[in-house]
PyMOL Python script that loads the backbone (N, CA, C, O; Angstrom):
from pymol import cmd

cmd.read_pdbstr("""\
ATOM      1  N   MET A   1      95.746 118.599  88.250  1.00  0.00           N
ATOM      2  CA  MET A   1      94.555 117.779  88.239  1.00  0.00           C
ATOM      3  C   MET A   1      94.570 116.918  89.500  1.00  0.00           C
ATOM      4  O   MET A   1      95.630 116.430  89.892  1.00  0.00           O
ATOM      5  N   PRO A   2      93.425 116.722  90.141  1.00  0.00           N
ATOM      6  CA  PRO A   2      93.377 115.881  91.341  1.00  0.00           C
ATOM      7  C   PRO A   2      93.822 114.443  91.049  1.00  0.00           C
ATOM      8  O   PRO A   2      93.662 113.932  89.941  1.00  0.00           O
ATOM      9  N   LEU A   3      94.374 113.827  92.061  1.00  0.00           N
ATOM     10  CA  LEU A   3      94.861 112.452  91.991  1.00  0.00           C
ATOM     11  C   LEU A   3      94.051 111.624  92.975  1.00  0.00           C
ATOM     12  O   LEU A   3      93.828 112.044  94.110  1.00  0.00           O
ATOM     13  N   PHE A   4      93.615 110.455  92.545  1.00  0.00           N
ATOM     14  CA  PHE A   4      92.784 109.585  93.378  1.00  0.00           C
ATOM     15  C   PHE A   4      93.362 108.176  93.419  1.00  0.00           C
ATOM     16  O   PHE A   4      93.966 107.708  92.453  1.00  0.00           O
ATOM     17  N   MET A   5      93.165 107.505  94.560  1.00  0.00           N
ATOM     18  CA  MET A   5      93.453 106.084  94.697  1.00  0.00           C
ATOM     19  C   MET A   5      92.108 105.405  94.926  1.00  0.00           C
ATOM     20  O   MET A   5      91.404 105.705  95.890  1.00  0.00           O
ATOM     21  N   ASP A   6      91.764 104.494  94.036  1.00  0.00           N
ATOM     22  CA  ASP A   6      90.530 103.763  94.285  1.00  0.00           C
ATOM     23  C   ASP A   6      90.861 102.349  94.731  1.00  0.00           C
ATOM     24  O   ASP A   6      91.895 101.786  94.371  1.00  0.00           O
ATOM     25  N   VAL A   7      89.960 101.793  95.518  1.00  0.00           N
ATOM     26  CA  VAL A   7      90.181 100.485  96.130  1.00  0.00           C
ATOM     27  C   VAL A   7      89.006  99.581  95.796  1.00  0.00           C
ATOM     28  O   VAL A   7      87.849  99.897  96.075  1.00  0.00           O
ATOM     29  N   HIS A   8      89.334  98.459  95.194  1.00  0.00           N
ATOM     30  CA  HIS A   8      88.350  97.406  94.938  1.00  0.00           C
ATOM     31  C   HIS A   8      88.574  96.372  96.042  1.00  0.00           C
ATOM     32  O   HIS A   8      89.551  95.623  96.018  1.00  0.00           O
ATOM     33  N   GLU A   9      87.665  96.344  96.995  1.00  0.00           N
ATOM     34  CA  GLU A   9      87.847  95.527  98.207  1.00  0.00           C
ATOM     35  C   GLU A   9      87.789  94.025  97.953  1.00  0.00           C
ATOM     36  O   GLU A   9      88.463  93.256  98.638  1.00  0.00           O
ATOM     37  N   GLU A  10      86.992  93.602  96.977  1.00  0.00           N
ATOM     38  CA  GLU A  10      86.873  92.169  96.752  1.00  0.00           C
ATOM     39  C   GLU A  10      86.502  91.903  95.299  1.00  0.00           C
ATOM     40  O   GLU A  10      85.366  92.126  94.881  1.00  0.00           O
ATOM     41  N   LEU A  11      87.479  91.425  94.544  1.00  0.00           N
ATOM     42  CA  LEU A  11      87.227  91.067  93.156  1.00  0.00           C
ATOM     43  C   LEU A  11      86.337  89.835  93.082  1.00  0.00           C
ATOM     44  O   LEU A  11      86.253  89.070  94.044  1.00  0.00           O
ATOM     45  N   PRO A  12      85.677  89.639  91.953  1.00  0.00           N
ATOM     46  CA  PRO A  12      84.875  88.424  91.799  1.00  0.00           C
ATOM     47  C   PRO A  12      85.732  87.168  92.006  1.00  0.00           C
ATOM     48  O   PRO A  12      86.914  87.150  91.663  1.00  0.00           O
ATOM     49  N   GLU A  13      85.144  86.159  92.551  1.00  0.00           N
ATOM     50  CA  GLU A  13      85.832  84.885  92.783  1.00  0.00           C
ATOM     51  C   GLU A  13      86.467  84.405  91.479  1.00  0.00           C
ATOM     52  O   GLU A  13      85.818  84.398  90.433  1.00  0.00           O
ATOM     53  N   GLY A  14      87.719  84.009  91.545  1.00  0.00           N
ATOM     54  CA  GLY A  14      88.421  83.478  90.385  1.00  0.00           C
ATOM     55  C   GLY A  14      89.083  84.532  89.512  1.00  0.00           C
ATOM     56  O   GLY A  14      89.782  84.177  88.563  1.00  0.00           O
ATOM     57  N   ALA A  15      88.888  85.816  89.799  1.00  0.00           N
ATOM     58  CA  ALA A  15      89.532  86.871  89.001  1.00  0.00           C
ATOM     59  C   ALA A  15      91.042  86.799  89.193  1.00  0.00           C
ATOM     60  O   ALA A  15      91.528  86.552  90.297  1.00  0.00           O
ATOM     61  N   THR A  16      91.770  87.015  88.118  1.00  0.00           N
ATOM     62  CA  THR A  16      93.229  86.912  88.141  1.00  0.00           C
ATOM     63  C   THR A  16      93.865  88.264  87.811  1.00  0.00           C
ATOM     64  O   THR A  16      93.183  89.210  87.415  1.00  0.00           O
ATOM     65  N   ALA A  17      95.164  88.329  87.981  1.00  0.00           N
ATOM     66  CA  ALA A  17      95.899  89.529  87.603  1.00  0.00           C
ATOM     67  C   ALA A  17      95.721  89.810  86.110  1.00  0.00           C
ATOM     68  O   ALA A  17      95.673  90.973  85.708  1.00  0.00           O
ATOM     69  N   ALA A  18      95.624  88.781  85.294  1.00  0.00           N
ATOM     70  CA  ALA A  18      95.391  88.961  83.855  1.00  0.00           C
ATOM     71  C   ALA A  18      94.024  89.596  83.603  1.00  0.00           C
ATOM     72  O   ALA A  18      93.889  90.439  82.715  1.00  0.00           O
ATOM     73  N   ASP A  19      93.021  89.202  84.369  1.00  0.00           N
ATOM     74  CA  ASP A  19      91.699  89.817  84.241  1.00  0.00           C
ATOM     75  C   ASP A  19      91.761  91.304  84.584  1.00  0.00           C
ATOM     76  O   ASP A  19      91.137  92.129  83.917  1.00  0.00           O
ATOM     77  N   VAL A  20      92.512  91.634  85.620  1.00  0.00           N
ATOM     78  CA  VAL A  20      92.664  93.036  86.023  1.00  0.00           C
ATOM     79  C   VAL A  20      93.408  93.810  84.938  1.00  0.00           C
ATOM     80  O   VAL A  20      93.057  94.954  84.649  1.00  0.00           O
ATOM     81  N   ALA A  21      94.416  93.211  84.343  1.00  0.00           N
ATOM     82  CA  ALA A  21      95.139  93.864  83.249  1.00  0.00           C
ATOM     83  C   ALA A  21      94.195  94.174  82.091  1.00  0.00           C
ATOM     84  O   ALA A  21      94.278  95.243  81.487  1.00  0.00           O
ATOM     85  N   ASN A  22      93.310  93.252  81.787  1.00  0.00           N
ATOM     86  CA  ASN A  22      92.329  93.483  80.719  1.00  0.00           C
ATOM     87  C   ASN A  22      91.365  94.598  81.088  1.00  0.00           C
ATOM     88  O   ASN A  22      91.016  95.419  80.239  1.00  0.00           O
ATOM     89  N   ALA A  23      90.931  94.640  82.336  1.00  0.00           N
ATOM     90  CA  ALA A  23      90.032  95.708  82.791  1.00  0.00           C
ATOM     91  C   ALA A  23      90.757  97.054  82.719  1.00  0.00           C
ATOM     92  O   ALA A  23      90.167  98.053  82.306  1.00  0.00           O
ATOM     93  N   HIS A  24      92.025  97.085  83.115  1.00  0.00           N
ATOM     94  CA  HIS A  24      92.809  98.323  83.045  1.00  0.00           C
ATOM     95  C   HIS A  24      92.918  98.794  81.589  1.00  0.00           C
ATOM     96  O   HIS A  24      92.784  99.985  81.310  1.00  0.00           O
ATOM     97  N   ALA A  25      93.159  97.869  80.675  1.00  0.00           N
ATOM     98  CA  ALA A  25      93.247  98.223  79.255  1.00  0.00           C
ATOM     99  C   ALA A  25      91.922  98.816  78.761  1.00  0.00           C
ATOM    100  O   ALA A  25      91.915  99.739  77.947  1.00  0.00           O
ATOM    101  N   ALA A  26      90.814  98.285  79.254  1.00  0.00           N
ATOM    102  CA  ALA A  26      89.500  98.817  78.885  1.00  0.00           C
ATOM    103  C   ALA A  26      89.327 100.239  79.428  1.00  0.00           C
ATOM    104  O   ALA A  26      88.760 101.098  78.753  1.00  0.00           O
ATOM    105  N   ASP A  27      89.818 100.486  80.651  1.00  0.00           N
ATOM    106  CA  ASP A  27      89.785 101.846  81.209  1.00  0.00           C
ATOM    107  C   ASP A  27      90.563 102.801  80.307  1.00  0.00           C
ATOM    108  O   ASP A  27      90.067 103.863  79.931  1.00  0.00           O
ATOM    109  N   VAL A  28      91.774 102.410  79.972  1.00  0.00           N
ATOM    110  CA  VAL A  28      92.658 103.261  79.171  1.00  0.00           C
ATOM    111  C   VAL A  28      92.036 103.555  77.802  1.00  0.00           C
ATOM    112  O   VAL A  28      92.217 104.645  77.259  1.00  0.00           O
ATOM    113  N   ALA A  29      91.314 102.597  77.254  1.00  0.00           N
ATOM    114  CA  ALA A  29      90.707 102.766  75.933  1.00  0.00           C
ATOM    115  C   ALA A  29      89.665 103.885  75.900  1.00  0.00           C
ATOM    116  O   ALA A  29      89.460 104.502  74.855  1.00  0.00           O
ATOM    117  N   ILE A  30      89.002 104.156  77.034  1.00  0.00           N
ATOM    118  CA  ILE A  30      87.942 105.176  77.026  1.00  0.00           C
ATOM    119  C   ILE A  30      88.235 106.376  77.918  1.00  0.00           C
ATOM    120  O   ILE A  30      87.456 107.330  77.928  1.00  0.00           O
ATOM    121  N   GLN A  31      89.318 106.357  78.654  1.00  0.00           N
ATOM    122  CA  GLN A  31      89.575 107.392  79.668  1.00  0.00           C
ATOM    123  C   GLN A  31      89.595 108.815  79.104  1.00  0.00           C
ATOM    124  O   GLN A  31      89.146 109.740  79.780  1.00  0.00           O
ATOM    125  N   ASP A  32      90.100 109.011  77.893  1.00  0.00           N
ATOM    126  CA  ASP A  32      90.209 110.355  77.333  1.00  0.00           C
ATOM    127  C   ASP A  32      88.857 111.038  77.177  1.00  0.00           C
ATOM    128  O   ASP A  32      88.767 112.265  77.230  1.00  0.00           O
ATOM    129  N   GLN A  33      87.813 110.252  76.986  1.00  0.00           N
ATOM    130  CA  GLN A  33      86.469 110.814  76.838  1.00  0.00           C
ATOM    131  C   GLN A  33      86.026 111.574  78.082  1.00  0.00           C
ATOM    132  O   GLN A  33      85.144 112.429  78.010  1.00  0.00           O
ATOM    133  N   TYR A  34      86.637 111.263  79.225  1.00  0.00           N
ATOM    134  CA  TYR A  34      86.236 111.836  80.510  1.00  0.00           C
ATOM    135  C   TYR A  34      87.326 112.687  81.152  1.00  0.00           C
ATOM    136  O   TYR A  34      87.179 113.119  82.295  1.00  0.00           O
ATOM    137  N   GLY A  35      88.415 112.932  80.430  1.00  0.00           N
ATOM    138  CA  GLY A  35      89.508 113.730  80.972  1.00  0.00           C
ATOM    139  C   GLY A  35      90.235 113.034  82.101  1.00  0.00           C
ATOM    140  O   GLY A  35      90.724 113.682  83.027  1.00  0.00           O
ATOM    141  N   VAL A  36      90.306 111.706  82.028  1.00  0.00           N
ATOM    142  CA  VAL A  36      90.855 110.856  83.090  1.00  0.00           C
ATOM    143  C   VAL A  36      92.120 110.174  82.570  1.00  0.00           C
ATOM    144  O   VAL A  36      92.219 109.849  81.386  1.00  0.00           O
ATOM    145  N   THR A  37      93.084 109.961  83.465  1.00  0.00           N
ATOM    146  CA  THR A  37      94.271 109.176  83.125  1.00  0.00           C
ATOM    147  C   THR A  37      94.508 108.152  84.232  1.00  0.00           C
ATOM    148  O   THR A  37      94.893 108.512  85.345  1.00  0.00           O
ATOM    149  N   TYR A  38      94.280 106.887  83.928  1.00  0.00           N
ATOM    150  CA  TYR A  38      94.624 105.821  84.877  1.00  0.00           C
ATOM    151  C   TYR A  38      96.130 105.613  84.786  1.00  0.00           C
ATOM    152  O   TYR A  38      96.639 105.161  83.760  1.00  0.00           O
ATOM    153  N   ARG A  39      96.845 105.945  85.868  1.00  0.00           N
ATOM    154  CA  ARG A  39      98.312 105.953  85.855  1.00  0.00           C
ATOM    155  C   ARG A  39      98.920 104.597  86.157  1.00  0.00           C
ATOM    156  O   ARG A  39      99.900 104.202  85.524  1.00  0.00           O
ATOM    157  N   SER A  40      98.352 103.878  87.117  1.00  0.00           N
ATOM    158  CA  SER A  40      98.931 102.601  87.519  1.00  0.00           C
ATOM    159  C   SER A  40      97.905 101.840  88.347  1.00  0.00           C
ATOM    160  O   SER A  40      96.900 102.398  88.788  1.00  0.00           O
ATOM    161  N   TYR A  41      98.176 100.564  88.548  1.00  0.00           N
ATOM    162  CA  TYR A  41      97.317  99.766  89.415  1.00  0.00           C
ATOM    163  C   TYR A  41      98.152  98.668  90.062  1.00  0.00           C
ATOM    164  O   TYR A  41      99.223  98.310  89.572  1.00  0.00           O
ATOM    165  N   TRP A  42      97.645  98.146  91.166  1.00  0.00           N
ATOM    166  CA  TRP A  42      98.298  97.074  91.899  1.00  0.00           C
ATOM    167  C   TRP A  42      97.252  96.024  92.230  1.00  0.00           C
ATOM    168  O   TRP A  42      96.105  96.346  92.538  1.00  0.00           O
ATOM    169  N   VAL A  43      97.662  94.764  92.162  1.00  0.00           N
ATOM    170  CA  VAL A  43      96.754  93.639  92.407  1.00  0.00           C
ATOM    171  C   VAL A  43      97.301  92.792  93.546  1.00  0.00           C
ATOM    172  O   VAL A  43      98.491  92.480  93.587  1.00  0.00           O
ATOM    173  N   ASP A  44      96.424  92.426  94.463  1.00  0.00           N
ATOM    174  CA  ASP A  44      96.739  91.431  95.494  1.00  0.00           C
ATOM    175  C   ASP A  44      95.774  90.273  95.252  1.00  0.00           C
ATOM    176  O   ASP A  44      94.661  90.259  95.776  1.00  0.00           O
ATOM    177  N   GLU A  45      96.215  89.299  94.449  1.00  0.00           N
ATOM    178  CA  GLU A  45      95.341  88.179  94.095  1.00  0.00           C
ATOM    179  C   GLU A  45      94.895  87.396  95.320  1.00  0.00           C
ATOM    180  O   GLU A  45      93.747  86.955  95.386  1.00  0.00           O
ATOM    181  N   ALA A  46      95.783  87.216  96.288  1.00  0.00           N
ATOM    182  CA  ALA A  46      95.455  86.408  97.467  1.00  0.00           C
ATOM    183  C   ALA A  46      94.275  86.997  98.241  1.00  0.00           C
ATOM    184  O   ALA A  46      93.405  86.258  98.701  1.00  0.00           O
ATOM    185  N   SER A  47      94.241  88.322  98.385  1.00  0.00           N
ATOM    186  CA  SER A  47      93.136  88.945  99.131  1.00  0.00           C
ATOM    187  C   SER A  47      92.064  89.502  98.198  1.00  0.00           C
ATOM    188  O   SER A  47      91.064  90.060  98.651  1.00  0.00           O
ATOM    189  N   ARG A  48      92.284  89.344  96.875  1.00  0.00           N
ATOM    190  CA  ARG A  48      91.310  89.771  95.856  1.00  0.00           C
ATOM    191  C   ARG A  48      91.050  91.271  95.903  1.00  0.00           C
ATOM    192  O   ARG A  48      89.912  91.720  95.765  1.00  0.00           O
ATOM    193  N   LYS A  49      92.120  92.044  96.101  1.00  0.00           N
ATOM    194  CA  LYS A  49      92.011  93.505  96.148  1.00  0.00           C
ATOM    195  C   LYS A  49      92.801  94.121  94.989  1.00  0.00           C
ATOM    196  O   LYS A  49      93.804  93.577  94.528  1.00  0.00           O
ATOM    197  N   VAL A  50      92.306  95.277  94.540  1.00  0.00           N
ATOM    198  CA  VAL A  50      92.988  96.038  93.496  1.00  0.00           C
ATOM    199  C   VAL A  50      92.981  97.498  93.908  1.00  0.00           C
ATOM    200  O   VAL A  50      92.009  97.996  94.474  1.00  0.00           O
ATOM    201  N   PHE A  51      94.092  98.180  93.611  1.00  0.00           N
ATOM    202  CA  PHE A  51      94.255  99.591  93.905  1.00  0.00           C
ATOM    203  C   PHE A  51      94.619 100.290  92.594  1.00  0.00           C
ATOM    204  O   PHE A  51      95.535  99.860  91.894  1.00  0.00           O
ATOM    205  N   CYS A  52      93.906 101.358  92.266  1.00  0.00           N
ATOM    206  CA  CYS A  52      94.141 102.081  91.015  1.00  0.00           C
ATOM    207  C   CYS A  52      94.479 103.529  91.315  1.00  0.00           C
ATOM    208  O   CYS A  52      93.794 104.184  92.100  1.00  0.00           O
ATOM    209  N   LEU A  53      95.539 104.028  90.689  1.00  0.00           N
ATOM    210  CA  LEU A  53      95.924 105.426  90.821  1.00  0.00           C
ATOM    211  C   LEU A  53      95.478 106.143  89.560  1.00  0.00           C
ATOM    212  O   LEU A  53      95.825 105.743  88.449  1.00  0.00           O
ATOM    213  N   VAL A  54      94.702 107.212  89.743  1.00  0.00           N
ATOM    214  CA  VAL A  54      94.074 107.873  88.601  1.00  0.00           C
ATOM    215  C   VAL A  54      94.065 109.387  88.760  1.00  0.00           C
ATOM    216  O   VAL A  54      93.762 109.909  89.833  1.00  0.00           O
ATOM    217  N   GLU A  55      94.397 110.077  87.688  1.00  0.00           N
ATOM    218  CA  GLU A  55      94.209 111.524  87.625  1.00  0.00           C
ATOM    219  C   GLU A  55      92.836 111.748  87.006  1.00  0.00           C
ATOM    220  O   GLU A  55      92.516 111.178  85.963  1.00  0.00           O
ATOM    221  N   ALA A  56      92.030 112.580  87.654  1.00  0.00           N
ATOM    222  CA  ALA A  56      90.682 112.819  87.143  1.00  0.00           C
ATOM    223  C   ALA A  56      90.195 114.181  87.615  1.00  0.00           C
ATOM    224  O   ALA A  56      90.633 114.676  88.654  1.00  0.00           O
ATOM    225  N   PRO A  57      89.289 114.788  86.855  1.00  0.00           N
ATOM    226  CA  PRO A  57      88.745 116.067  87.292  1.00  0.00           C
ATOM    227  C   PRO A  57      88.032 115.954  88.639  1.00  0.00           C
ATOM    228  O   PRO A  57      88.027 116.897  89.430  1.00  0.00           O
ATOM    229  N   ASP A  58      87.428 114.784  88.892  1.00  0.00           N
ATOM    230  CA  ASP A  58      86.756 114.508  90.158  1.00  0.00           C
ATOM    231  C   ASP A  58      86.566 113.006  90.279  1.00  0.00           C
ATOM    232  O   ASP A  58      86.782 112.261  89.322  1.00  0.00           O
ATOM    233  N   ALA A  59      86.163 112.572  91.457  1.00  0.00           N
ATOM    234  CA  ALA A  59      85.991 111.136  91.707  1.00  0.00           C
ATOM    235  C   ALA A  59      84.926 110.540  90.791  1.00  0.00           C
ATOM    236  O   ALA A  59      85.061 109.403  90.340  1.00  0.00           O
ATOM    237  N   ASP A  60      83.872 111.299  90.517  1.00  0.00           N
ATOM    238  CA  ASP A  60      82.800 110.772  89.663  1.00  0.00           C
ATOM    239  C   ASP A  60      83.295 110.412  88.266  1.00  0.00           C
ATOM    240  O   ASP A  60      82.850 109.420  87.689  1.00  0.00           O
ATOM    241  N   ALA A  61      84.206 111.206  87.721  1.00  0.00           N
ATOM    242  CA  ALA A  61      84.744 110.902  86.392  1.00  0.00           C
ATOM    243  C   ALA A  61      85.510 109.582  86.416  1.00  0.00           C
ATOM    244  O   ALA A  61      85.378 108.772  85.499  1.00  0.00           O
ATOM    245  N   ALA A  62      86.307 109.362  87.456  1.00  0.00           N
ATOM    246  CA  ALA A  62      87.057 108.104  87.576  1.00  0.00           C
ATOM    247  C   ALA A  62      86.104 106.919  87.698  1.00  0.00           C
ATOM    248  O   ALA A  62      86.317 105.877  87.078  1.00  0.00           O
ATOM    249  N   ILE A  63      85.071 107.082  88.486  1.00  0.00           N
ATOM    250  CA  ILE A  63      84.077 106.017  88.669  1.00  0.00           C
ATOM    251  C   ILE A  63      83.368 105.722  87.357  1.00  0.00           C
ATOM    252  O   ILE A  63      83.128 104.560  87.028  1.00  0.00           O
ATOM    253  N   THR A  64      83.033 106.758  86.611  1.00  0.00           N
ATOM    254  CA  THR A  64      82.333 106.577  85.339  1.00  0.00           C
ATOM    255  C   THR A  64      83.157 105.750  84.366  1.00  0.00           C
ATOM    256  O   THR A  64      82.615 104.890  83.672  1.00  0.00           O
ATOM    257  N   VAL A  65      84.466 106.001  84.307  1.00  0.00           N
ATOM    258  CA  VAL A  65      85.318 105.223  83.406  1.00  0.00           C
ATOM    259  C   VAL A  65      85.258 103.748  83.778  1.00  0.00           C
ATOM    260  O   VAL A  65      85.057 102.907  82.902  1.00  0.00           O
ATOM    261  N   HIS A  66      85.425 103.413  85.049  1.00  0.00           N
ATOM    262  CA  HIS A  66      85.342 102.003  85.466  1.00  0.00           C
ATOM    263  C   HIS A  66      83.981 101.403  85.104  1.00  0.00           C
ATOM    264  O   HIS A  66      83.906 100.299  84.565  1.00  0.00           O
ATOM    265  N   ARG A  67      82.919 102.129  85.401  1.00  0.00           N
ATOM    266  CA  ARG A  67      81.567 101.612  85.152  1.00  0.00           C
ATOM    267  C   ARG A  67      81.360 101.308  83.674  1.00  0.00           C
ATOM    268  O   ARG A  67      80.849 100.247  83.316  1.00  0.00           O
ATOM    269  N   GLU A  68      81.758 102.243  82.821  1.00  0.00           N
ATOM    270  CA  GLU A  68      81.528 102.066  81.393  1.00  0.00           C
ATOM    271  C   GLU A  68      82.507 101.090  80.748  1.00  0.00           C
ATOM    272  O   GLU A  68      82.146 100.383  79.807  1.00  0.00           O
ATOM    273  N   ALA A  69      83.735 101.047  81.241  1.00  0.00           N
ATOM    274  CA  ALA A  69      84.747 100.181  80.630  1.00  0.00           C
ATOM    275  C   ALA A  69      84.519  98.706  80.932  1.00  0.00           C
ATOM    276  O   ALA A  69      84.680  97.858  80.055  1.00  0.00           O
ATOM    277  N   HIS A  70      84.140  98.394  82.184  1.00  0.00           N
ATOM    278  CA  HIS A  70      84.037  96.984  82.560  1.00  0.00           C
ATOM    279  C   HIS A  70      83.055  96.703  83.688  1.00  0.00           C
ATOM    280  O   HIS A  70      82.781  95.538  83.977  1.00  0.00           O
ATOM    281  N   GLY A  71      82.524  97.718  84.324  1.00  0.00           N
ATOM    282  CA  GLY A  71      81.509  97.516  85.358  1.00  0.00           C
ATOM    283  C   GLY A  71      82.029  97.258  86.753  1.00  0.00           C
ATOM    284  O   GLY A  71      81.235  97.153  87.688  1.00  0.00           O
ATOM    285  N   LEU A  72      83.337  97.151  86.925  1.00  0.00           N
ATOM    286  CA  LEU A  72      83.900  96.874  88.251  1.00  0.00           C
ATOM    287  C   LEU A  72      84.228  98.192  88.944  1.00  0.00           C
ATOM    288  O   LEU A  72      85.360  98.673  88.894  1.00  0.00           O
ATOM    289  N   VAL A  73      83.226  98.761  89.586  1.00  0.00           N
ATOM    290  CA  VAL A  73      83.372 100.052  90.251  1.00  0.00           C
ATOM    291  C   VAL A  73      84.050  99.848  91.602  1.00  0.00           C
ATOM    292  O   VAL A  73      83.758  98.890  92.317  1.00  0.00           O
ATOM    293  N   ALA A  74      84.955 100.759  91.941  1.00  0.00           N
ATOM    294  CA  ALA A  74      85.684 100.670  93.212  1.00  0.00           C
ATOM    295  C   ALA A  74      84.736 100.805  94.399  1.00  0.00           C
ATOM    296  O   ALA A  74      83.704 101.471  94.320  1.00  0.00           O
ATOM    297  N   ASP A  75      85.110 100.162  95.492  1.00  0.00           N
ATOM    298  CA  ASP A  75      84.343 100.261  96.731  1.00  0.00           C
ATOM    299  C   ASP A  75      84.619 101.562  97.459  1.00  0.00           C
ATOM    300  O   ASP A  75      83.742 102.105  98.132  1.00  0.00           O
ATOM    301  N   LYS A  76      85.847 102.064  97.323  1.00  0.00           N
ATOM    302  CA  LYS A  76      86.252 103.313  97.982  1.00  0.00           C
ATOM    303  C   LYS A  76      87.141 104.083  97.027  1.00  0.00           C
ATOM    304  O   LYS A  76      87.839 103.498  96.198  1.00  0.00           O
ATOM    305  N   ILE A  77      87.109 105.412  97.150  1.00  0.00           N
ATOM    306  CA  ILE A  77      88.000 106.262  96.371  1.00  0.00           C
ATOM    307  C   ILE A  77      88.447 107.414  97.262  1.00  0.00           C
ATOM    308  O   ILE A  77      87.642 108.055  97.938  1.00  0.00           O
ATOM    309  N   TYR A  78      89.769 107.657  97.243  1.00  0.00           N
ATOM    310  CA  TYR A  78      90.356 108.677  98.102  1.00  0.00           C
ATOM    311  C   TYR A  78      91.122 109.676  97.257  1.00  0.00           C
ATOM    312  O   TYR A  78      91.863 109.283  96.356  1.00  0.00           O
ATOM    313  N   GLU A  79      90.958 110.958  97.533  1.00  0.00           N
ATOM    314  CA  GLU A  79      91.820 111.941  96.894  1.00  0.00           C
ATOM    315  C   GLU A  79      93.152 111.916  97.643  1.00  0.00           C
ATOM    316  O   GLU A  79      93.187 112.000  98.870  1.00  0.00           O
ATOM    317  N   VAL A  80      94.244 111.800  96.891  1.00  0.00           N
ATOM    318  CA  VAL A  80      95.564 111.663  97.497  1.00  0.00           C
ATOM    319  C   VAL A  80      96.531 112.691  96.904  1.00  0.00           C
ATOM    320  O   VAL A  80      96.266 113.289  95.861  1.00  0.00           O
ATOM    321  N   SER A  81      97.653 112.878  97.596  1.00  0.00           N
ATOM    322  CA  SER A  81      98.737 113.726  97.114  1.00  0.00           C
ATOM    323  C   SER A  81      99.954 112.842  96.900  1.00  0.00           C
ATOM    324  O   SER A  81     100.251 111.965  97.711  1.00  0.00           O
ATOM    325  N   GLU A  82     100.646 113.080  95.811  1.00  0.00           N
ATOM    326  CA  GLU A  82     101.815 112.270  95.492  1.00  0.00           C
ATOM    327  C   GLU A  82     103.028 112.750  96.284  1.00  0.00           C
ATOM    328  O   GLU A  82     103.314 113.946  96.340  1.00  0.00           O
ATOM    329  N   GLY A  83     103.727 111.815  96.886  1.00  0.00           N
ATOM    330  CA  GLY A  83     104.968 112.122  97.597  1.00  0.00           C
ATOM    331  C   GLY A  83     106.143 111.639  96.780  1.00  0.00           C
ATOM    332  O   GLY A  83     105.972 111.086  95.694  1.00  0.00           O
ATOM    333  N   SER A  84     107.334 111.850  97.304  1.00  0.00           N
ATOM    334  CA  SER A  84     108.537 111.421  96.567  1.00  0.00           C
ATOM    335  C   SER A  84     109.127 110.185  97.179  1.00  0.00           C
ATOM    336  O   SER A  84     110.140 109.680  96.695  1.00  0.00           O
TER     337      SER A  84
END
""", "prot")
cmd.dss("prot")
cmd.show_as("cartoon", "prot")
cmd.util.cbc("prot")
cmd.orient("prot")
C-alpha cells in the first residue's frame, strides 16, 4: 500500500500537542472506513507544524480521513518510501 507524509504548515493559533493527539485519535477512529492507517505523527509546537505518516490507497483517501475526522486538512502530501 502506498505510504504518504502529510504536512500541516501552520496549526491554528494556540493549538497544542494535546490537541494534535486528539485529532490523531479522531483519524484513527474512522480510518478503517477508507482503507487508511495513520501510522505516526510528529508535532513542532514552536513552529506550529505537524507531520503525519499514513498508509492509504491514495492521497485523496488520507485527505478525506482528516477532513471528516476533524477538518484540519494537510497543506501538502507526499508519497514516500520507507527506509531503514
